[in-house]
VEXLO-349280 format. One record per atom (N, C-alpha, C): residue number from 0; residue in three letters; atom name; x, y, z. Coordinates in Angstrom, 1 decimal, always signed. Layout:
REM VEXLO-349280
+------+------+------+--------+--------+--------+
| resi | resn | name |      X |      Y |      Z |
+------+------+------+--------+--------+--------+
|  NUM |  ala |   CA |      X |      Y |      Z |
...
+------+------+------+--------+--------+--------+
REM end
This chain:
REM VEXLO-349280
+------+------+------+--------+--------+--------+
| resi | resn | name |      X |      Y |      Z |
+------+------+------+--------+--------+--------+
|    0 |  unk |    N |   +0.8 |   -1.2 |   +0.0 |
|    0 |  unk |   CA |   +0.0 |   +0.0 |   +0.0 |
|    0 |  unk |    C |   +0.9 |   +1.2 |   +0.0 |
|    1 |  unk |    N |   +2.0 |   +1.2 |   +0.6 |
|    1 |  unk |   CA |   +2.9 |   +2.3 |   +0.6 |
|    1 |  unk |    C |   +3.3 |   +2.7 |   -0.8 |
|    2 |  unk |    N |   +3.7 |   +1.6 |   -1.6 |
|    2 |  unk |   CA |   +4.1 |   +1.9 |   -3.0 |
|    2 |  unk |    C |   +2.9 |   +2.4 |   -3.8 |
|    3 |  unk |    N |   +1.7 |   +1.9 |   -3.6 |
|    3 |  unk |   CA |   +0.5 |   +2.5 |   -4.3 |
|    3 |  unk |    C |   +0.3 |   +3.9 |   -4.0 |
|    4 |  unk |    N |   +0.5 |   +4.3 |   -2.7 |
|    4 |  unk |   CA |   +0.3 |   +5.7 |   -2.3 |
|    4 |  unk |    C |   +1.4 |   +6.6 |   -2.9 |
|    5 |  unk |    N |   +2.6 |   +6.1 |   -3.0 |
|    5 |  unk |   CA |   +3.7 |   +6.9 |   -3.6 |
|    5 |  unk |    C |   +3.5 |   +7.1 |   -5.1 |
|    6 |  unk |    N |   +2.8 |   +6.2 |   -5.8 |
|    6 |  unk |   CA |   +2.5 |   +6.4 |   -7.2 |
|    6 |  unk |    C |   +1.4 |   +7.3 |   -7.5 |
|    7 |  unk |    N |   +0.6 |   +7.6 |   -6.5 |
|    7 |  unk |   CA |   -0.6 |   +8.5 |   -6.7 |
|    7 |  unk |    C |   -0.2 |   +9.9 |   -6.9 |
|    8 |  unk |    N |   -1.0 |  +10.6 |   -7.8 |
|    8 |  unk |   CA |   -0.8 |  +12.0 |   -8.0 |
|    8 |  unk |    C |   -1.9 |  +12.9 |   -7.6 |
|    9 |  unk |    N |   -2.9 |  +12.2 |   -6.9 |
|    9 |  unk |   CA |   -4.2 |  +12.9 |   -6.5 |
|    9 |  unk |    C |   -4.2 |  +13.3 |   -5.1 |
|   10 |  unk |    N |   -3.1 |  +13.2 |   -4.4 |
|   10 |  unk |   CA |   -3.1 |  +13.5 |   -3.0 |
|   10 |  unk |    C |   -3.4 |  +12.4 |   -2.0 |
|   11 |  unk |    N |   -3.6 |  +11.2 |   -2.6 |
|   11 |  unk |   CA |   -3.9 |  +10.0 |   -1.7 |
|   11 |  unk |    C |   -2.8 |   +9.9 |   -0.6 |
|   12 |  unk |    N |   -3.3 |   +9.5 |   +0.6 |
|   12 |  unk |   CA |   -2.3 |   +9.4 |   +1.7 |
|   12 |  unk |    C |   -2.6 |   +8.0 |   +2.4 |
|   13 |  unk |    N |   -1.6 |   +7.5 |   +3.0 |
|   13 |  unk |   CA |   -1.7 |   +6.3 |   +3.8 |
|   13 |  unk |    C |   -1.5 |   +6.8 |   +5.2 |
|   14 |  unk |    N |   -2.5 |   +6.5 |   +6.1 |
|   14 |  unk |   CA |   -2.4 |   +6.9 |   +7.5 |
|   14 |  unk |    C |   -2.4 |   +5.6 |   +8.3 |
|   15 |  unk |    N |   -1.5 |   +5.6 |   +9.3 |
|   15 |  unk |   CA |   -1.5 |   +4.4 |  +10.2 |
|   15 |  unk |    C |   -1.9 |   +4.9 |  +11.6 |
|   16 |  unk |    N |   -2.7 |   +4.1 |  +12.2 |
|   16 |  unk |   CA |   -3.1 |   +4.4 |  +13.5 |
|   16 |  unk |    C |   -2.6 |   +3.2 |  +14.4 |
|   17 |  unk |    N |   -1.8 |   +3.5 |  +15.4 |
|   17 |  unk |   CA |   -1.4 |   +2.5 |  +16.4 |
|   17 |  unk |    C |   -2.4 |   +2.3 |  +17.4 |
|   18 |  unk |    N |   -2.9 |   +1.1 |  +17.6 |
|   18 |  unk |   CA |   -3.8 |   +0.7 |  +18.6 |
|   18 |  unk |    C |   -3.1 |   +0.1 |  +19.7 |
|   19 |  unk |    N |   -3.0 |   +0.8 |  +20.8 |
|   19 |  unk |   CA |   -2.3 |   +0.2 |  +22.0 |
|   19 |  unk |    C |   -3.2 |   -0.7 |  +22.8 |
|   20 |  unk |    N |   -4.5 |   -0.4 |  +22.8 |
|   20 |  unk |   CA |   -5.5 |   -1.2 |  +23.5 |
|   20 |  unk |    C |   -6.8 |   -1.2 |  +22.7 |
|   21 |  unk |    N |   -7.4 |   -2.3 |  +22.7 |
|   21 |  unk |   CA |   -8.7 |   -2.4 |  +22.0 |
|   21 |  unk |    C |   -9.7 |   -1.7 |  +22.9 |
|   22 |  unk |    N |  -10.7 |   -1.1 |  +22.2 |
|   22 |  unk |   CA |  -11.8 |   -0.4 |  +23.0 |
|   22 |  unk |    C |  -11.4 |   +1.1 |  +23.2 |
|   23 |  unk |    N |  -10.3 |   +1.6 |  +22.7 |
|   23 |  unk |   CA |  -10.0 |   +3.0 |  +22.9 |
|   23 |  unk |    C |  -10.9 |   +3.8 |  +22.0 |
|   24 |  unk |    N |  -11.1 |   +5.1 |  +22.3 |
|   24 |  unk |   CA |  -11.9 |   +5.9 |  +21.4 |
|   24 |  unk |    C |  -11.6 |   +5.9 |  +19.9 |
|   25 |  unk |    N |  -10.3 |   +5.9 |  +19.6 |
|   25 |  unk |   CA |  -10.0 |   +5.8 |  +18.2 |
|   25 |  unk |    C |  -10.4 |   +4.5 |  +17.5 |
|   26 |  unk |    N |  -10.1 |   +3.4 |  +18.2 |
|   26 |  unk |   CA |  -10.5 |   +2.1 |  +17.7 |
|   26 |  unk |    C |  -12.0 |   +2.0 |  +17.5 |
|   27 |  unk |    N |  -12.7 |   +2.5 |  +18.5 |
|   27 |  unk |   CA |  -14.2 |   +2.5 |  +18.4 |
|   27 |  unk |    C |  -14.7 |   +3.5 |  +17.3 |
|   28 |  unk |    N |  -14.1 |   +4.6 |  +17.2 |
|   28 |  unk |   CA |  -14.5 |   +5.6 |  +16.2 |
|   28 |  unk |    C |  -14.4 |   +5.0 |  +14.7 |
|   29 |  unk |    N |  -13.4 |   +4.3 |  +14.5 |
|   29 |  unk |   CA |  -13.1 |   +3.8 |  +13.1 |
|   29 |  unk |    C |  -13.5 |   +2.3 |  +13.0 |
|   30 |  unk |    N |  -14.1 |   +1.8 |  +14.0 |
|   30 |  unk |   CA |  -14.6 |   +0.4 |  +13.9 |
|   30 |  unk |    C |  -13.5 |   -0.7 |  +13.8 |
|   31 |  unk |    N |  -12.4 |   -0.4 |  +14.4 |
|   31 |  unk |   CA |  -11.2 |   -1.3 |  +14.2 |
|   31 |  unk |    C |  -11.4 |   -2.5 |  +15.2 |
|   32 |  unk |    N |  -11.5 |   -3.7 |  +14.7 |
|   32 |  unk |   CA |  -11.7 |   -4.9 |  +15.5 |
|   32 |  unk |    C |  -10.6 |   -5.9 |  +15.3 |
|   33 |  unk |    N |   -9.8 |   -5.7 |  +14.2 |
|   33 |  unk |   CA |   -8.7 |   -6.6 |  +14.0 |
|   33 |  unk |    C |   -7.6 |   -5.9 |  +13.2 |
|   34 |  unk |    N |   -6.5 |   -6.4 |  +13.1 |
|   34 |  unk |   CA |   -5.4 |   -5.8 |  +12.3 |
|   34 |  unk |    C |   -4.9 |   -6.8 |  +11.3 |
|   35 |  unk |    N |   -4.6 |   -6.3 |  +10.1 |
|   35 |  unk |   CA |   -4.8 |   -4.9 |   +9.6 |
|   35 |  unk |    C |   -6.2 |   -4.6 |   +9.3 |
|   36 |  unk |    N |   -6.5 |   -3.4 |   +9.4 |
|   36 |  unk |   CA |   -7.8 |   -2.8 |   +9.0 |
|   36 |  unk |    C |   -7.5 |   -1.8 |   +8.0 |
|   37 |  unk |    N |   -8.2 |   -1.8 |   +6.8 |
|   37 |  unk |   CA |   -8.0 |   -0.8 |   +5.8 |
|   37 |  unk |    C |   -9.3 |   -0.2 |   +5.4 |
|   38 |  unk |    N |   -9.4 |   +1.1 |   +5.4 |
|   38 |  unk |   CA |  -10.6 |   +1.8 |   +5.0 |
|   38 |  unk |    C |  -10.1 |   +2.8 |   +3.8 |
|   39 |  unk |    N |  -11.0 |   +3.0 |   +2.9 |
|   39 |  unk |   CA |  -10.7 |   +4.0 |   +1.8 |
|   39 |  unk |    C |  -11.7 |   +5.1 |   +1.9 |
|   40 |  unk |    N |  -11.2 |   +6.3 |   +1.9 |
|   40 |  unk |   CA |  -12.1 |   +7.5 |   +1.9 |
|   40 |  unk |    C |  -11.8 |   +8.3 |   +0.7 |
|   41 |  unk |    N |  -12.9 |   +9.0 |   +0.2 |
|   41 |  unk |   CA |  -12.8 |  +10.0 |   -0.8 |
|   41 |  unk |    C |  -13.2 |  +11.3 |   -0.1 |
|   42 |  unk |    N |  -12.3 |  +12.2 |   +0.1 |
|   42 |  unk |   CA |  -12.6 |  +13.3 |   +1.0 |
|   42 |  unk |    C |  -12.9 |  +12.8 |   +2.3 |
|   43 |  unk |    N |  -14.0 |  +13.1 |   +2.9 |
|   43 |  unk |   CA |  -14.4 |  +12.7 |   +4.2 |
|   43 |  unk |    C |  -15.4 |  +11.5 |   +4.1 |
|   44 |  unk |    N |  -15.7 |  +11.1 |   +2.9 |
|   44 |  unk |   CA |  -16.7 |  +10.0 |   +2.7 |
|   44 |  unk |    C |  -16.0 |   +8.6 |   +2.7 |
|   45 |  unk |    N |  -16.5 |   +7.7 |   +3.5 |
|   45 |  unk |   CA |  -16.0 |   +6.4 |   +3.5 |
|   45 |  unk |    C |  -16.5 |   +5.6 |   +2.3 |
|   46 |  unk |    N |  -15.7 |   +5.1 |   +1.4 |
|   46 |  unk |   CA |  -16.1 |   +4.4 |   +0.2 |
|   46 |  unk |    C |  -15.8 |   +2.9 |   +0.3 |
|   47 |  unk |    N |  -15.0 |   +2.5 |   +1.2 |
|   47 |  unk |   CA |  -14.7 |   +1.1 |   +1.4 |
|   47 |  unk |    C |  -14.4 |   +0.9 |   +2.8 |
|   48 |  unk |    N |  -15.3 |   +0.3 |   +3.6 |
|   48 |  unk |   CA |  -15.3 |   +0.2 |   +5.0 |
|   48 |  unk |    C |  -14.8 |   -1.1 |   +5.6 |
|   49 |  unk |    N |  -14.3 |   -2.0 |   +4.7 |
|   49 |  unk |   CA |  -13.7 |   -3.2 |   +5.3 |
|   49 |  unk |    C |  -12.5 |   -3.5 |   +4.4 |
|   50 |  unk |    N |  -11.6 |   -4.3 |   +5.0 |
|   50 |  unk |   CA |  -10.3 |   -4.5 |   +4.3 |
|   50 |  unk |    C |  -10.4 |   -5.1 |   +3.0 |
|   51 |  unk |    N |  -11.2 |   -6.1 |   +2.8 |
|   51 |  unk |   CA |  -11.4 |   -6.8 |   +1.5 |
|   51 |  unk |    C |  -11.9 |   -5.8 |   +0.4 |
|   52 |  unk |    N |  -12.9 |   -5.0 |   +0.8 |
|   52 |  unk |   CA |  -13.4 |   -4.1 |   -0.2 |
|   52 |  unk |    C |  -12.4 |   -3.0 |   -0.5 |
|   53 |  unk |    N |  -11.7 |   -2.6 |   +0.5 |
|   53 |  unk |   CA |  -10.6 |   -1.6 |   +0.3 |
|   53 |  unk |    C |   -9.5 |   -2.1 |   -0.7 |
|   54 |  unk |    N |   -9.1 |   -3.3 |   -0.5 |
|   54 |  unk |   CA |   -8.0 |   -3.8 |   -1.3 |
|   54 |  unk |    C |   -8.5 |   -4.0 |   -2.7 |
|   55 |  unk |    N |   -9.8 |   -4.4 |   -2.9 |
|   55 |  unk |   CA |  -10.3 |   -4.6 |   -4.2 |
|   55 |  unk |    C |  -10.4 |   -3.2 |   -4.9 |
|   56 |  unk |    N |  -10.9 |   -2.2 |   -4.2 |
|   56 |  unk |   CA |  -11.0 |   -0.9 |   -4.8 |
|   56 |  unk |    C |   -9.6 |   -0.4 |   -5.2 |
|   57 |  unk |    N |   -8.6 |   -0.5 |   -4.3 |
|   57 |  unk |   CA |   -7.3 |   +0.0 |   -4.6 |
|   57 |  unk |    C |   -6.7 |   -0.8 |   -5.8 |
|   58 |  unk |    N |   -6.9 |   -2.0 |   -5.9 |
|   58 |  unk |   CA |   -6.4 |   -2.8 |   -7.1 |
|   58 |  unk |    C |   -7.0 |   -2.4 |   -8.4 |
|   59 |  unk |    N |   -8.2 |   -1.9 |   -8.4 |
|   59 |  unk |   CA |   -8.9 |   -1.5 |   -9.6 |
|   59 |  unk |    C |   -8.4 |   -0.1 |  -10.1 |
|   60 |  unk |    N |   -7.9 |   +0.7 |   -9.2 |
|   60 |  unk |   CA |   -7.4 |   +2.0 |   -9.5 |
|   60 |  unk |    C |   -6.0 |   +2.1 |  -10.0 |
|   61 |  unk |    N |   -5.3 |   +1.0 |  -10.1 |
|   61 |  unk |   CA |   -3.9 |   +1.1 |  -10.6 |
|   61 |  unk |    C |   -3.9 |   +1.2 |  -12.1 |
+------+------+------+--------+--------+--------+
REM end
C-alpha cells in the first residue's frame, strides 16, 4: 500500500493508527476490530469500510 500511495498524483495518503489497547476511542470511532484494517475515503466520505473491499478498490485504481 505504501508503494501504491507513492505512485498516486491525486493527494492520496496512507495513514497508520497505532492501537495500543482495544476499545480505545480511536478504535471505536473507526470500527477497528482486528489488524490490519484498511478503509478508503474520498474526501471525508467512507467508500470502502472493510479491508477486502478496500483492497479490491485499490487494485482497480492502478
